[in-house]
C-alpha positions as MATLAB code, in Angstrom:
seq = 'MMLKLPFIKISIAISIIFLMFTKIAFAEDLSLVKQGVLTISHDDSFAPFGYAEKNAQGKYNVSQGFEIDLLKNVVQKMGLKSEFIPNAWAKVLVSVKVNTADAIATIGINEERKKSYDYSEPYANYAAILFVPKEKNISNLSDLNGKKMGIQKNHFSVPWIRDHYPKIEMVTFENAKDCFMAALNGKVEGAVADKLVGLYTIKQNSELTDKLKLVGEEFASTPVALAFAKGQKKQLRIKFNEALVTFQKSNDYTEIFNKWFGIKTK';
ca = [
      15.012  -61.413    8.050;
      18.134  -61.870    5.961;
      16.064  -61.786    2.785;
      14.744  -58.312    3.626;
      18.179  -56.771    4.197;
      19.058  -56.088    0.518;
      15.653  -54.465    0.043;
      16.198  -52.226    3.066;
      19.664  -51.212    1.820;
      18.282  -50.409   -1.606;
      15.478  -48.313   -0.064;
      17.955  -46.364    2.056;
      20.211  -45.789   -0.949;
      17.291  -44.523   -3.034;
      16.223  -42.182   -0.220;
      19.741  -40.756    0.102;
      20.025  -40.207   -3.647;
      16.610  -38.515   -3.672;
      17.606  -36.147   -0.877;
      20.888  -35.325   -2.593;
      19.172  -34.471   -5.853;
      16.526  -32.447   -4.001;
      19.237  -30.368   -2.282;
      21.130  -29.890   -5.532;
      17.979  -28.835   -7.375;
      17.093  -26.408   -4.581;
      20.564  -24.846   -4.562;
      20.601  -24.504   -8.329;
      17.141  -22.916   -8.308;
      18.321  -20.177   -5.945;
      20.943  -19.223   -8.564;
      22.131  -16.157   -6.681;
      24.237  -13.509   -8.380;
      26.714  -13.954   -5.509;
      26.938  -17.154   -3.503;
      25.301  -16.786   -0.095;
      24.222  -13.202   -0.822;
      20.820  -11.880   -1.891;
      21.624   -8.897   -4.123;
      18.794   -6.357   -4.199;
      18.596   -3.293   -6.432;
      16.561   -0.289   -5.299;
      15.592    3.259   -6.217;
      18.275    5.708   -5.082;
      15.780    8.499   -4.359;
      12.520    7.079   -3.048;
      12.737    8.021    0.627;
      11.479    6.965    3.080;
      11.110    3.588    1.344;
      14.671    3.438    0.022;
      17.414    5.865   -0.953;
      21.169    6.452   -1.059;
      22.912    9.787   -1.289;
      26.090   10.318   -3.299;
      29.337   11.585   -1.818;
      31.700   14.205   -3.250;
      33.256   11.579   -5.516;
      29.876   10.676   -6.993;
      29.731    7.274   -5.281;
      26.748    6.099   -3.297;
      26.781    6.156    0.481;
      25.063    3.412    2.491;
      21.507    2.551    1.441;
      18.815    3.626    3.909;
      15.059    3.472    4.338;
      12.139    1.295    5.337;
      12.760   -1.315    2.654;
      16.444   -1.570    3.541;
      15.811   -2.203    7.251;
      12.975   -4.612    6.501;
      14.796   -6.621    3.849;
      18.000   -6.908    5.873;
      16.052   -8.623    8.622;
      14.067  -10.901    6.308;
      17.138  -11.977    4.336;
      18.966  -12.714    7.580;
      16.122  -15.048    8.556;
      16.672  -16.826    5.229;
      20.227  -17.602    6.288;
      21.691  -15.289    3.637;
      23.598  -12.024    3.572;
      22.101   -8.987    1.841;
      23.660   -6.479   -0.536;
      21.847   -3.378   -1.781;
      22.555   -1.663   -5.089;
      21.052    1.837   -5.452;
      20.436    3.308   -8.886;
      18.085    5.455  -10.945;
      14.707    3.722  -11.097;
      14.821    3.051  -14.846;
      18.095    1.147  -14.382;
      16.762   -0.677  -11.330;
      13.893   -2.085  -13.390;
      16.256   -3.869  -15.804;
      18.731   -5.089  -13.168;
      17.116   -8.509  -12.683;
      16.813   -9.000  -16.430;
      20.552   -8.501  -16.986;
      21.392  -10.494  -13.826;
      23.167   -7.740  -11.918;
      20.687   -8.257   -9.069;
      18.567  -11.101   -7.760;
      15.571   -8.925   -6.955;
      14.113   -5.412   -7.008;
      13.016   -3.814   -3.741;
       9.546   -2.426   -3.094;
       8.095   -2.334   -6.589;
       4.406   -1.607   -7.105;
       2.409   -4.559   -8.418;
       0.295   -3.987  -11.525;
      -0.878   -6.047  -14.495;
       1.612   -4.467  -16.877;
       4.580   -5.349  -14.668;
       3.344   -8.895  -14.065;
       4.383   -9.621  -17.648;
       8.024   -9.017  -16.679;
       8.246   -9.914  -12.993;
       7.221  -12.467  -10.383;
       6.482  -11.020   -6.955;
       6.930  -11.955   -3.338;
       4.065  -11.492   -0.915;
       3.346   -7.752   -0.431;
       4.907   -5.977    2.560;
       3.683   -2.369    2.118;
       1.372   -0.202    0.008;
       1.771    2.837   -2.203;
      -0.937    5.439   -2.710;
      -0.468    8.315   -5.142;
      -1.735   11.857   -4.664;
      -1.429   15.190   -6.440;
       0.840   17.928   -5.055;
       0.501   21.486   -6.362;
       1.942   24.907   -5.451;
      -0.144   26.492   -2.678;
      -1.160   29.468   -4.786;
      -2.601   27.298   -7.588;
      -6.374   26.979   -7.867;
      -6.292   23.261   -8.565;
      -8.441   20.808   -6.596;
      -8.003   17.439   -8.351;
      -6.503   15.606  -11.306;
      -9.338   16.553  -13.661;
      -8.180   20.181  -13.431;
      -4.990   19.108  -15.221;
      -6.680   17.788  -18.373;
      -4.832   19.306  -21.314;
      -2.036   20.500  -19.021;
       1.425   19.303  -17.992;
       1.945   17.282  -14.832;
       5.226   16.056  -13.340;
       5.781   12.420  -12.413;
       8.743   10.125  -11.779;
       9.861    7.930  -14.672;
       8.112    4.535  -14.601;
       6.040    5.556  -11.564;
       3.556    2.928  -10.372;
       0.592    5.254  -10.971;
       1.310    5.947  -14.658;
      -0.993    3.192  -16.042;
      -3.843    4.357  -13.791;
      -3.471    8.010  -14.850;
      -3.197    7.019  -18.497;
      -6.463    5.055  -18.248;
      -8.446    7.605  -16.222;
      -7.003   10.931  -17.449;
      -5.606   10.417  -20.962;
      -5.670   14.171  -21.654;
      -3.082   14.936  -18.960;
       0.399   15.438  -20.427;
       2.808   13.575  -18.124;
       6.332   15.028  -17.959;
       8.816   12.620  -16.382;
      11.592   13.363  -13.902;
      14.109   11.281  -11.965;
      12.509   11.672   -8.538;
       9.808   13.379   -6.481;
      11.989   16.365   -5.594;
      12.634   17.158   -9.262;
       8.887   16.870   -9.945;
       8.100   19.301   -7.125;
      10.752   21.796   -8.202;
       9.349   21.721  -11.733;
       5.899   22.548  -10.320;
       7.284   25.465   -8.282;
       9.228   26.759  -11.302;
       6.154   26.667  -13.548;
       7.350   23.899  -15.858;
       4.350   21.776  -14.864;
       1.069   22.602  -13.117;
       1.451   19.985  -10.412;
       3.162   16.717   -9.589;
       2.059   13.214   -8.614;
       3.993   11.208   -6.041;
       3.400    8.491   -3.516;
       1.848   10.299   -0.547;
       4.420    9.193    2.034;
       7.333    9.760   -0.340;
       6.045   13.229   -1.203;
       5.552   14.276    2.420;
       8.971   12.931    3.399;
      10.624   14.712    0.446;
       9.067   18.034    1.451;
      10.082   17.517    5.072;
      13.710   16.858    4.114;
      14.128   19.754    1.655;
      13.833   23.317    2.975;
      13.268   24.731   -0.530;
       9.974   22.818   -0.664;
       8.717   23.464    2.866;
       5.347   25.270    3.079;
       5.216   25.737   -0.698;
       3.154   22.726   -1.771;
      -0.246   21.311   -0.838;
      -1.954   17.960   -1.336;
      -5.203   18.087   -3.318;
      -7.865   15.556   -4.205;
      -8.071   11.960   -3.023;
      -5.425    9.261   -2.960;
      -5.509    7.017   -6.053;
      -3.842    4.018   -7.665;
      -3.389    2.310   -4.291;
      -0.852   -0.400   -5.005;
       0.612   -3.257   -2.943;
       4.387   -3.439   -3.145;
       6.750   -6.384   -2.944;
      10.122   -7.793   -3.883;
      10.266   -8.534   -7.624;
      12.155  -11.250   -9.485;
      12.679  -11.753  -13.217;
       9.693  -13.567  -14.719;
       9.921  -17.343  -14.452;
      13.169  -17.317  -12.465;
      14.252  -17.983   -8.862;
      11.040  -19.651   -7.717;
      12.653  -21.320   -4.700;
      14.302  -18.061   -3.680;
      10.907  -16.379   -3.767;
       9.372  -19.170   -1.657;
      12.133  -18.873    0.949;
      11.727  -15.100    1.064;
       7.964  -15.356    1.566;
       8.379  -17.802    4.434;
      10.865  -15.506    6.188;
       8.739  -12.425    5.478;
       5.606  -13.895    7.061;
       7.574  -14.774   10.184;
       9.174  -11.339   10.432;
       5.926   -9.420    9.874;
       4.525  -10.978   13.040;
       7.401   -9.648   15.143;
       7.740   -6.429   17.125;
      10.792   -5.588   14.999;
       8.566   -5.117   11.946;
       6.353   -2.652   13.809;
       9.383   -0.732   15.069;
      10.828   -0.434   11.570;
       7.501    0.738   10.145;
       7.068    3.381   12.848;
      10.688    4.515   12.476;
      10.230    5.473    8.829;
       6.533    6.341    8.571;
       6.041    8.156   11.853;
       5.233   11.374   10.023;
       2.059   13.414    9.795;
      -0.011   12.698    6.696;
      -2.285   15.731    6.831;
];
């Protein structure tokens, strides 16, 4: 028995060292912008998914929306705190590349973006549709060939429209409301937006109420997820996915979904 003791001690020592290095490697792989905090950038005007209004001083108020409520709960299950940074969508897209955020909230997954980002498991879906002024005799996207159409900068449906309707001239705006106002003012013939975002935007802005209609079928249906800079934060992504799967099975997930998407879609 005495002869086996050194071997046992050595085995225990090796096991301890292995565990220590595993923990260190895991912690380093998380490489959060702020220790103990998952910093998430999001679109400042993509309600009901995510948005933040500015106050009189031009500073953002508290972030709100489906993605905010969902991600707060998932990040909490990861044992981390969450911090949300609203911004114009074009600036949000570069945030993880310049390391001002760990991840981007609710970004549509497509082949073009996969070159720049790694994604979590999806937790919602986008579906684009065409909105036009009620008096316009337009029934689908093909009616806009050779004409101007409004769309948000870097919108998830841009690659799909470019492939299927290359003759449409896309004019970009900061958000869905600006696209809709441009359509009503005659600057463009119509505007494309995510269906839920478009309906919510109309509902929240009296100047748009009863002035626009949805035409044609939904298109460019796209799963959405949390995005990380390509090739970075693998362990963080794994931890998020584990927490997400657990949370999606809960009643809290259903309540959050119904809270933000309990609107008529016809």
